[in-house]
C-alpha positions as CSV (number, residue, x, y, z in Angstrom):
1,X,46.8,-9.6,-9.1
2,X,43.4,-8.1,-8.3
3,X,43.5,-4.4,-7.6
4,X,40.8,-2.6,-5.5
5,X,39.5,-0.7,-8.6
6,X,38.9,-4.0,-10.3
7,X,37.1,-5.4,-7.5
8,X,35.0,-2.3,-7.2
9,X,34.0,-2.8,-10.9
10,X,33.2,-6.3,-10.1
11,X,31.1,-5.3,-7.1
12,X,29.0,-2.8,-9.2
13,X,28.1,-5.8,-11.4
14,X,26.5,-7.9,-8.4
15,X,22.8,-8.2,-8.4
16,X,21.1,-6.1,-5.6
17,X,19.7,-9.4,-3.9
18,X,23.1,-10.5,-3.0
19,X,24.6,-7.1,-1.7
20,X,23.8,-8.2,1.9
21,X,25.7,-11.5,1.6
22,X,28.5,-9.8,-0.1
23,X,28.7,-7.1,2.6
24,X,28.9,-9.8,5.4
25,X,31.8,-11.6,3.4
26,X,33.7,-8.3,3.1
27,X,33.1,-7.7,6.9
28,X,34.8,-11.1,7.7
29,X,38.2,-9.8,6.3
30,X,38.3,-6.6,8.6
31,X,38.4,-8.5,11.8
32,X,40.8,-11.1,13.1
33,X,39.5,-14.8,12.8
34,X,38.9,-15.2,16.7
35,X,36.4,-12.6,16.6
36,X,34.5,-13.7,13.3
37,X,32.2,-16.1,15.0
38,X,30.9,-13.8,17.5
39,X,30.5,-11.1,15.0
40,X,28.4,-13.5,12.6
41,X,26.1,-14.3,15.4
42,X,25.8,-10.8,16.4
43,X,24.9,-9.5,12.9
44,X,22.5,-12.2,12.2
45,X,20.6,-11.2,15.4
46,X,20.7,-7.8,14.3
47,X,19.6,-8.5,10.7
48,X,16.7,-10.6,12.0
49,X,15.7,-7.6,14.3
50,X,16.1,-5.2,11.5
51,X,13.9,-7.2,9.2
52,X,11.2,-7.7,11.8
53,X,11.0,-4.0,12.4
54,X,11.0,-3.1,8.9
55,X,8.1,-5.5,8.5
56,X,6.2,-4.0,11.4
57,X,6.6,-0.4,10.2
58,X,5.4,-1.5,6.7
59,X,2.2,-2.8,8.4
60,X,1.6,0.2,10.4
61,X,2.0,2.4,7.3
62,X,-0.2,0.2,5.2
63,X,-2.8,-1.3,7.4
64,X,-6.2,0.0,6.6
65,X,-5.0,2.2,3.8
66,X,-8.0,1.1,1.6
67,X,-10.7,1.5,4.2
68,X,-12.0,4.5,2.6
69,X,-11.6,3.3,-0.9
70,X,-12.3,-0.5,-0.9
71,X,-11.6,-2.7,-3.8
72,X,-14.5,-3.4,-5.8
73,X,-15.0,-5.7,-8.9
74,X,-16.6,-3.9,-11.7
75,X,-19.2,-5.3,-14.2
76,X,-18.0,-8.4,-16.1
77,X,-19.2,-6.8,-19.6
78,X,-20.6,-8.6,-22.5
79,X,-18.2,-10.4,-24.9
80,X,-19.2,-11.8,-28.6
81,X,-20.2,-15.2,-29.1
82,X,-17.7,-17.1,-31.1
83,X,-17.9,-20.3,-33.3
84,X,-17.4,-23.5,-31.0
85,X,-14.2,-25.3,-31.5
86,X,-14.7,-29.0,-32.6
């Protein structure tokens, strides 16, 4: 039998990129089956809204951040001439 402690140890090993999916799976077990479909639809729309809002916030904070210090390509420099490969 799997204990909560063992399950928690396994969760600690999950890569960060999968935590959202794992959380959604765990949430499914907290509600009766008749409400699952409704909750999945509600959660997916909230997730999309959160992602959109996070992106817009990121753009607001970073847009024009290099306007006072533009990126410039430096001089190429000179390199030694080597033997040609035949």
